[in-house]
C-alpha positions in Angstrom: -18.8 10.3 2.6 -18.4 7.5 0.1 -20.3 7.7 -3.1 -21.3 4.6 -5.0 -19.7 4.9 -8.5 -22.3 2.6 -10.0 -21.7 -0.6 -12.2 -18.1 -1.0 -13.5 -17.9 -0.5 -17.2 -15.3 0.8 -19.6 -17.1 4.1 -19.7 -17.2 4.5 -15.9 -13.5 3.6 -15.8 -12.7 6.4 -18.1 -14.8 9.1 -16.4 -14.8 8.1 -12.7 -12.5 9.8 -10.3 -12.3 9.7 -6.5 -11.4 12.7 -4.3 -8.7 11.7 -1.9 -7.2 14.8 -0.4 -4.5 13.0 1.6 -3.1 11.1 -1.4 -3.5 14.1 -3.7 -1.6 16.4 -1.3 1.2 13.8 -0.8 1.5 13.3 -4.6 1.8 17.0 -5.3 4.3 17.5 -2.5 6.5 14.6 -3.7 6.3 15.6 -7.3 7.3 19.2 -6.5 10.1 18.1 -4.3 11.5 15.7 -6.9 11.2 18.3 -9.6 13.1 20.9 -7.5 15.8 18.4 -6.6 16.2 17.1 -10.2 16.7 20.6 -11.6 19.4 21.3 -9.1 21.1 17.9 -9.3 20.9 17.1 -13.1 24.3 18.7 -13.9 26.1 17.6 -10.8 25.0 14.0 -10.8 24.8 13.6 -14.6 21.2 12.5 -14.5 19.4 11.6 -17.7 15.8 12.5 -18.8 14.9 8.8 -18.4 15.0 9.2 -14.7 12.5 12.1 -14.8 10.2 10.1 -17.2 10.3 7.1 -14.7 9.2 9.4 -11.9 6.5 10.9 -14.0 5.1 7.5 -14.9 5.2 6.5 -11.2 3.3 9.6 -10.1 0.7 9.0 -12.8 0.2 5.4 -11.8 0.0 6.6 -8.2 -2.7 9.1 -9.0 -4.6 6.5 -11.1 -4.6 4.1 -8.1 -5.8 6.6 -5.6 -7.7 9.4 -7.4 -8.8 7.6 -10.5 -11.2 4.7 -11.1 -9.2 2.2 -9.1 -9.5 4.5 -6.0 -13.2 5.0 -6.6 -14.0 1.3 -6.8 -11.6 0.1 -4.1 -14.3 0.6 -1.5 -16.9 -1.6 -3.3 -15.0 -4.3 -5.2 -12.6 -6.6 -3.5 -10.5 -7.3 -6.6 -10.2 -3.6 -7.3 -8.9 -3.0 -3.8 -6.4 -5.8 -4.3 -5.3 -4.2 -7.6 -4.8 -0.9 -5.8 -2.7 -2.6 -3.1 -0.5 -4.3 -5.8 -0.1 -1.1 -7.7 0.9 1.0 -4.7 3.1 -1.6 -3.1 4.9 -3.0 -6.2 4.3 -1.2 -9.5 4.5 2.5 -8.4 7.5 2.0 -6.0 9.4 0.0 -8.6 9.0 2.8 -11.3 9.8 5.5 -8.8 12.9 3.7 -7.6 14.2 3.7 -11.2 14.1 7.5 -11.1 17.0 7.4 -8.5 15.4 9.6 -5.9 18.2 9.2 -3.3 20.8 10.2 -6.0 18.7 13.2 -7.0 18.3 14.3 -3.4 22.1 13.9 -2.8 22.9 16.0 -5.8 20.5 18.7 -4.8 21.8 19.0 -1.3 25.4 19.6 -2.4 28.6 18.1 -0.9 27.7 18.8 2.7 24.3 17.3 2.3 25.7 14.3 0.4 28.2 13.7 3.2 25.4 13.6 5.8 23.4 11.2 3.8 26.4 9.0 3.2 27.1 9.0 7.0 23.5 8.0 7.7 23.7 5.2 5.1 26.8 3.9 6.8 25.1 3.4 10.1 24.0 0.1 11.5 20.4 1.3 11.4 20.6 1.9 7.7 22.3 -1.5 7.1 19.4 -3.2 8.9 16.8 -1.4 6.9 18.6 -2.2 3.6 19.3 -5.8 4.4 17.8 -8.2 1.9 16.0 -10.1 4.7 14.4 -7.0 6.1 13.0 -5.9 2.7 12.0 -9.4 1.8 10.0 -9.8 5.0 8.3 -6.4 4.3 7.5 -7.4 0.8 5.9 -10.6 1.8 4.4 -9.4 5.1 2.5 -6.4 4.0 -0.1 -8.2 1.8 -0.4 -10.8 4.6 -1.0 -8.1 7.1 -3.7 -6.4 5.0 -5.6 -9.6 4.0 -4.9 -12.4 6.4 -5.3 -10.5 9.7 -8.4 -8.9 11.4 -7.4 -5.7 9.7 -9.4 -6.7 6.6 -12.5 -7.2 8.7 -12.2 -3.8 10.2 -12.0 -2.2 6.8 -14.9 -4.4 5.4 -16.9 -3.5 8.4 -16.5 0.2 7.9 -14.7 0.6 11.2 -11.6 1.7 9.5 -11.1 3.9 6.5 -9.2 2.0 3.7 -7.5 5.3 2.7 -5.5 5.2 5.9 -3.4 2.4 4.5 -2.6 3.9 1.1 0.3 6.2 2.1 2.0 3.6 4.4 1.7 1.0 1.6 3.3 3.3 -0.9 6.0 4.4 1.5 6.9 0.8 2.3 6.9 -0.1 -1.3 9.4 2.6 -2.2 11.7 1.5 0.6 11.4 -2.1 -0.4 12.4 -1.5 -4.1 15.1 1.2 -3.5 17.3 -1.4 -1.8 17.3 -4.4 -4.1 17.4 -2.4 -7.3 20.5 -0.6 -6.2 19.7 2.3 -8.5 20.6 4.9 -5.8 23.3 4.9 -3.1 21.0 3.2 -0.6 22.4 -0.3 -0.6 25.3 -0.5 1.9 28.7 -1.4 0.6 28.5 -4.7 2.6 26.8 -6.3 -0.4 29.4 -6.5 -3.2 27.0 -7.4 -5.9 25.3 -4.0 -5.6 28.8 -2.3 -5.8 29.7 -4.3 -8.9 26.5 -3.5 -10.6 26.8 0.2 -9.8 30.4 0.3 -11.0 29.5 -1.4 -14.2 26.8 1.2 -14.9 29.3 4.0 -14.2 32.0 2.7 -16.5 29.8 1.3 -19.2 30.7 -1.8 -21.4 34.4 -2.6 -21.7 35.9 -2.1 -25.1 37.9 -5.0 -26.6 40.8 -4.6 -28.9 
């Protein structure tokens, strides 16, 4: 049952929260899984604390957008709902992508698990998913689907719970940003610019005599 949070003021923003069991469960599971993988992989993959901080910031923003004031007012204010979608689709996934989740998982699974992930990333299916055209269409098409199709009328008319779109939006956002940022081994080797960027990060700046 939805509860009216009342008029939007700075005071209500600070003290209002919204119970979303689905989002809270997913956030806790994802955070626990990343923490476990990071502790196992930080020595093997030479990860830095900056990746863990990026993930923590992303999780905090995710919680704010779903459990905090943004999630509470998303049912009553259209602009707050739009802010929630933008946060879940663009801001949270971008910060989480900087935490190198694929690299962390590869390091935690060991050599055998890393080989299986690499074989999957070399398949045609993974190449299609990571193709710039695919991710660009998803980035542009998701807001269009949410606001320029009959779906927005179903949500406004209470025939569909808006919470049902939160997890898919966050999932699609992480997928969209993991590929272009090339911070993990998700971009296929077909795109040389990603390989050059990754190689430059591994070697560091060249020294001149």
